[in-house]
C-alpha positions in Angstrom: 105.8 129.1 86.2 109.3 128.8 87.7 109.8 125.3 86.3 108.9 123.3 83.3 108.9 120.1 85.2 108.7 119.1 88.9 110.1 115.6 89.2 108.8 113.9 92.4 111.4 111.2 93.3 115.0 111.0 92.3 115.2 107.3 91.5 116.1 106.0 88.0 112.9 107.1 86.3 112.9 110.6 87.9 116.6 111.2 87.5 116.7 110.0 83.9 113.7 112.1 83.0 115.2 115.2 84.6 118.6 114.6 82.9 117.0 114.4 79.4 114.7 117.3 80.0 117.5 119.4 81.3 119.6 118.6 78.3 116.7 119.8 76.1 116.8 123.2 77.9 113.9 122.6 80.3 113.9 124.0 83.8 113.6 121.1 86.3 113.2 120.8 90.0 113.7 117.3 91.6 112.3 116.7 95.1 112.7 113.6 97.2 111.3 112.8 100.7 114.4 110.8 101.5 117.6 112.5 102.8 119.4 111.5 99.6 118.9 111.2 95.9 119.0 108.0 93.9 116.0 106.2 95.1 116.6 102.5 95.7 120.0 102.4 93.9 121.5 104.6 96.6 124.7 103.3 98.1 126.4 104.1 101.4 130.2 104.1 101.5 131.5 102.2 104.6 134.8 100.6 105.3 135.9 101.2 101.7 132.8 99.3 100.4 129.8 100.6 98.5 126.8 99.1 100.4 123.6 98.7 98.4 121.3 100.2 101.0 118.0 99.0 99.5 119.1 95.6 98.3 121.4 94.3 95.5 121.2 96.1 92.2 122.8 94.4 89.2 122.6 96.2 85.9 121.9 94.0 82.9 120.3 94.6 79.5 120.4 93.6 75.9 119.1 97.0 74.8 122.1 98.7 73.1 120.5 102.1 73.4 120.2 101.7 77.2 123.7 100.4 77.6 125.2 103.2 75.5 123.3 105.7 77.6 124.4 104.5 81.0 128.0 103.9 79.9 128.1 107.4 78.5 127.5 108.6 82.1 129.9 106.3 84.0 132.1 103.3 83.2 131.0 99.8 84.3 133.0 96.9 85.7 132.9 93.2 84.6 130.6 91.9 87.4 128.6 88.8 86.4 125.8 87.7 88.6 126.4 84.0 89.6 124.4 83.4 92.8 124.3 80.2 94.7 121.5 78.7 96.8 122.0 77.0 100.2 119.6 74.2 101.2 120.3 71.5 103.8 123.9 72.5 104.1 124.5 72.0 100.4 125.2 74.7 97.8 123.6 74.7 94.3 124.5 77.0 91.4 121.8 79.3 90.0 120.1 79.6 87.6 119.1 76.0 87.0 121.8 74.6 84.7 124.0 71.6 84.3 126.0 72.5 87.4 122.8 72.5 89.4 121.6 69.2 88.0 125.0 67.5 88.7 124.8 68.8 92.3 121.3 67.6 92.7 121.3 64.2 90.9 124.9 63.5 89.9 124.0 63.6 86.2 126.7 64.8 83.8 125.1 65.0 80.4 122.2 67.2 79.1 120.3 64.1 78.0 120.4 62.7 81.5 119.3 66.0 83.1 116.5 66.5 80.6 115.2 62.9 81.2 115.2 63.4 84.9 113.3 66.7 84.7 110.8 65.3 82.2 110.2 62.2 84.5 109.4 64.5 87.4 107.3 66.8 85.3 105.2 63.9 84.1 104.7 62.8 87.7 103.3 66.2 88.5 101.0 66.1 85.5 99.7 62.6 86.4 99.0 63.7 90.0 97.0 66.7 88.7 95.1 64.4 86.3 94.3 62.0 89.1 92.7 65.0 90.9 90.7 65.9 87.8 92.9 68.9 87.1 94.3 69.8 83.7 95.6 73.4 84.3 97.8 74.4 87.3 95.6 76.0 90.0 98.4 77.5 92.0 102.1 78.3 92.0 103.1 74.9 93.4 101.4 73.0 90.6 102.7 75.4 88.0 106.3 74.9 89.3 106.0 71.1 89.5 104.8 70.9 85.9 107.7 73.1 84.8 110.7 71.6 86.6 109.6 68.7 88.8 109.6 67.9 92.5 113.3 68.0 93.4 114.1 71.4 92.0 110.8 72.8 93.3 111.2 71.6 96.8 114.9 72.3 97.1 115.3 75.7 95.3 111.8 77.3 94.8 109.3 76.4 97.5 110.8 77.8 100.7 112.3 80.8 99.1 109.1 81.8 97.3 107.0 81.3 100.5 109.3 83.6 102.4 109.2 86.2 99.6 105.4 86.3 99.5 104.5 85.4 103.1 102.1 82.6 102.2 102.1 79.0 101.0 102.8 78.3 97.3 99.5 76.5 97.2 97.8 79.9 97.9 99.8 81.8 95.3 98.5 82.2 91.8 100.1 80.1 89.1 100.9 83.1 86.9 103.6 84.4 89.3 105.8 81.7 87.7 105.0 81.7 84.0 108.3 80.0 83.1 111.4 78.7 84.8 114.4 78.8 82.6 116.3 75.5 82.5 119.8 75.5 80.9 121.2 72.3 79.7 124.7 73.8 79.6 127.3 74.5 82.3 126.6 78.2 82.7 126.2 80.0 86.0 125.6 83.5 84.5 122.2 84.3 86.0 121.2 86.7 83.2 121.0 86.0 79.4 121.6 89.7 78.6 124.4 90.9 76.3 125.5 93.6 78.8 126.0 93.4 82.5 128.0 95.1 85.3 128.1 97.5 88.2 129.1 101.2 87.9 132.7 101.7 88.9 132.6 103.7 92.1 129.0 102.6 92.9 125.5 103.6 91.8 125.7 107.0 93.3 128.0 107.9 90.4 125.1 107.4 88.0 122.8 109.5 90.1 125.3 112.3 90.3 125.8 112.2 86.5 122.1 112.2 85.8 121.3 115.1 88.1 124.4 117.3 87.4 123.4 120.9 87.1 119.8 120.2 88.1 118.2 121.8 91.3 117.5 119.0 93.8 115.8 119.2 97.2 115.9 116.2 99.5 113.8 115.8 102.6 110.9 117.3 100.8 107.5 115.4 100.8 105.3 116.2 97.9 102.2 115.6 99.9 103.0 118.0 102.7 102.3 121.0 100.5 100.1 119.1 98.1 99.4 118.9 94.5 97.7 122.4 94.3 100.8 124.1 95.5 103.2 122.3 93.2 101.0 122.9 90.2 101.7 126.6 90.8 105.5 126.0 90.6 105.7 123.8 87.5 103.9 123.4 84.2 104.0 119.6 84.5 104.6 117.1 87.2 106.6 113.8 86.8 105.4 111.6 89.7 107.2 108.5 90.6 105.7 107.7 94.0 102.7 105.5 94.9 99.8 106.1 92.5 97.2 105.2 95.1 98.7 107.8 97.5 98.7 110.4 94.8 94.9 110.0 94.5 94.3 109.9 98.3 93.6 106.2 98.2 90.3 107.0 96.5 89.6 103.4 95.6 91.5 101.8 98.5 95.1 101.0 99.2 97.3 98.9 96.9 99.3 96.1 98.6 103.0 95.8 98.5 105.8 93.5 99.8 108.7 95.1 101.5 112.2 94.1 102.4 114.0 94.6 105.8 117.8 94.5 105.9 120.0 93.5 108.8 123.6 94.7 108.1 126.6 93.2 109.7 130.3 94.2 109.6 132.8 91.4 109.8 136.5 91.7 110.4 137.4 89.3 107.6 138.2 90.0 103.9 135.8 87.4 102.5 132.7 86.1 104.3 130.7 84.0 101.8 132.8 84.0 98.6 130.2 85.6 96.3 127.8 88.5 96.1 124.6 86.7 96.5 123.6 83.5 98.4 119.9 82.5 98.5 118.6 80.6 101.5 115.9 78.4 100.2 114.9 76.6 103.4 111.6 77.9 104.8 112.7 77.8 108.4 115.6 80.1 107.8 114.0 83.6 108.2 116.1 85.6 105.7 115.7 85.0 101.9 119.3 85.8 100.9 122.6 87.3 102.1 124.4 90.0 100.1 128.2 90.5 100.5 128.6 93.9 99.0 132.3 94.0 98.3 132.0 91.3 95.6 130.1 93.6 93.4 133.2 95.7 92.8 136.2 93.7 94.1 137.7 90.8 92.1 140.6 88.4 92.6 143.3 89.7 94.9 141.4 93.0 95.5 138.9 91.1 97.7 141.7 90.3 100.2 143.1 93.8 100.1 140.3 95.1 102.3 140.4 93.2 105.7 136.8 94.1 106.4 133.5 93.0 104.7 129.9 93.9 105.0 126.9 91.6 104.6 123.1 92.3 104.5 120.5 89.7 105.4 117.2 90.3 103.6 113.9 89.6 105.1 110.7 89.8 103.0 107.7 91.1 104.9 104.2 92.6 104.4 104.2 96.3 103.8 103.0 98.5 106.6 102.6 102.2 107.0 106.0 103.8 107.3 107.9 101.0 105.6 109.3 101.2 102.0 107.1 99.6 99.4 109.3 97.3 97.2 107.2 94.9 95.1 103.6 95.2 93.9 101.4 92.2 94.8 100.2 91.1 91.4 97.1 89.2 92.4 93.6 89.7 90.8 92.4 92.2 93.4 95.4 94.4 93.3 95.6 94.3 89.5 92.0 95.4 89.2 92.5 98.2 91.8 95.7 99.4 90.0 93.7 99.6 86.7 91.2 102.0 88.4 94.1 104.3 89.4 95.7 104.0 85.9 92.3 105.1 84.4 92.5 108.3 86.5 96.1 108.8 85.5 95.2 108.6 81.8 93.0 111.7 82.2 95.8 113.9 83.5 97.4 116.0 80.7 100.0 117.5 82.9 100.9 114.7 85.2 103.4 112.0 84.0 103.4 108.8 86.1 106.5 106.6 85.8 108.4 103.9 87.6 107.4 100.8 89.6 105.4 102.6 92.3 103.5 105.1 90.0 102.8 102.3 87.5 102.4 99.6 90.1 104.6 97.3 88.1 107.9 95.6 88.9 110.8 96.8 86.8 114.4 96.0 86.5 116.7 99.0 86.1 117.3 98.9 82.4 113.6 98.8 81.4 113.0 101.9 83.6 115.6 103.8 81.7 114.3 102.5 78.4 110.9 103.7 79.3 112.2 107.2 79.8 114.4 107.2 76.7 111.4 106.3 74.6 108.8 108.3 76.5 106.6 110.4 74.2 107.2 113.4 76.5 111.0 113.1 76.0 110.6 112.3 72.3 108.7 115.6 71.9 111.5 117.5 73.5 114.4 116.2 71.4 114.7 113.8 68.5 117.9 112.3 70.0 119.5 111.9 73.4 123.1 112.2 72.2 
């Protein structure tokens, strides 16, 4: 065999696996059907701005091992995710915190906010009881019992219906298992210990992970097929769609995808922050990203007279579009389990990442999954 590992896909799972295997002395080949490496964290450099081509990526974790690993590759900046939501011409801070409650109700103390939320939660519980229901039957009832009517209708309902392309009354309750409510004035979206953006953009991470490793872009695994690639490498690390790997034997899994409309504006500062959510149902995009705010702070924002924004539109996945999010309903979960059962029988195929596992992941858990993967553990006791 020419290679110990063929890694199909150069996103975070594939690139991290290749990096660690290469450090352990293994011969790796990375292929990707896209014209670039990096998967969905790939950035384009335009007008002095790193544009997140496949949507905003904000690295955050409380896992010290993961943070030490990524910061050993590249330095990170101080970016803190503090998005706002726009509804009815009014801005609300996210996540739900005392700033949000003041903007919504004019309350200024945690006791006032907690009482208002509890009052509306009880209204929702009473309405369900009147209908003979004790357990939320759908996402709408679940959200109402967690945060009440005002927050749900202003900040959750429209945004969620745009994301999933169907009414909240038709979405399963388990999609929203909990809705964090902070009774403090804190607009930091994440609770994690570590957070930031790689200085110089995410391509710097990909370049560091894949340094010294043979990579071929514009190569589709399925064009030559599994049989051919098994003659080239002892093991295959597959990060693509698991149903496609098995020729859709049990049927096709469903995904949601995101379409982006990019605009260049001749102003230094278009919306004042990186992320603005549009929570009204009749505004077609879900959010607008202004990319320069991920890496420019203070006076640096004004130093560049141009800015770039991306409007995000959530749509159903169709052939030829990029699959972004798994649809975690009962039917798709059962179908995914059938494919996972096949994957478990493969001694020389390693499935990893959101598409191969049919599971939504943030970036840090993807890296953690590779750092602690049994295959990697067998290669080397440490990753230092």
